[in-house]
N, C-alpha and C positions, 0 to 999 in steps of 0.2 A: 573531546566530543568532535564528531565529524558529521557531515551530511551528504546526502545523495538525492538527486532529483531526476524524474523522468516524466514523460507524457504517457498517461494510461490510455491506450487505444481501445477500440471495440473488439479486440482479441486479447486473450490472456497476456498480460504484460508484467514482467518481474519488476517489482519496486525495489526490493532489497533482498540480498541473500546472505547466508552465513559465510564465514571465512575459515580457511584451513587452520587447524590448531588453536582456535579461539572460540569463545562464546560471544556472539554479537548481541549486545543489549540495545534494543530499539527503544528510545526514550520518548519520541513523539512522532506523530505522522500528521502531515498537512495535506489536504486535498483541495486544490483551488480550481474552480471552474473559470477558465480563461476566456470563454465566449462572452461577447458583449451583450447578448440579448436572450440566449436560450439556456434553460436549465439542462443539466446532464445527470444521469444516474450512475453511481459507482458501486461495485461489489468487490470486497476484498477477502482473500483467502489466506489462511496461515497453513502452509503446506510443509509437512514433515518429509524427511528424506524418502525419496522414491514415490511420494504421493502425487496426486493430481487435484486440480481444483474441483471441488464438489460441495454439495450442501453440508456435508459432515465437517468441513473445515472452514466454513464461512464465518468471518468475524464482523463484517459489515455487509448487509444485504440491501441492494437497490436503494441506497441512500441518495435522495434527490438533492442536488446542490444548485441553487439558483445562479443565474449568470453573475459573474464577477464575485461570487461569494466563496468562502473557505470553510471547510469542515476540519476541525482539529480533534485528533484522537490522542489524548495525552494523559488520561487517568491511569491506565494500566500499562506496564512495561512488558515488552515481549523479549524473550531470550531465544536466539536462533542458534542451533547447532550448525556445524560447517555445511551441511547439505540441506538445511531448511531454507524456506523463502516466503516472502509475502508477495502475492500476485494479485493484480487488479484487472478489472475489465469495466468498460464504460459503455453507455449507449451511443454517444456521439463522438467520443474521442477528444473531448475538450478539457479533461481534468489533468492538471499538473500535480504529481505526487512528490512530496519532499519528506524524507525520513531523517531524523537525527539519531545518532547511535554512538556507542563506544564499544570497543572490543575488550573483553576481560579474560 
C-alpha cells in the first residue's frame, strides 16, 4: 500500500494518476480542509484516458468541508488504467487530498 498527497487548488489539480503497465487500485481518499476558519468546496472528477473534467465524470460535486474537517471517501474502490486520473478543484484552494493505493 502506498500513498500520495497534494493540495487541490482552485484550478484542476491531479490528485492521482494511473501508472504504465499496471492497474492502480485507489483504496481510500481523504480531503482535509487545512484552513483554520473558512469552509471550502471540492469537486472530484474520474477522468478516463484522453478525457477532460466535466459533469459526465464527476464523482464528488461541490462537497463543502468545514474548516479543519476531513471528508473520507472509502466505500468504493477505484481502478485506474495507466492514462486515467482523479482530478480535483476547490473554491479556496485549502483542501489537502491524500490517496492510498496499490498497483496490481
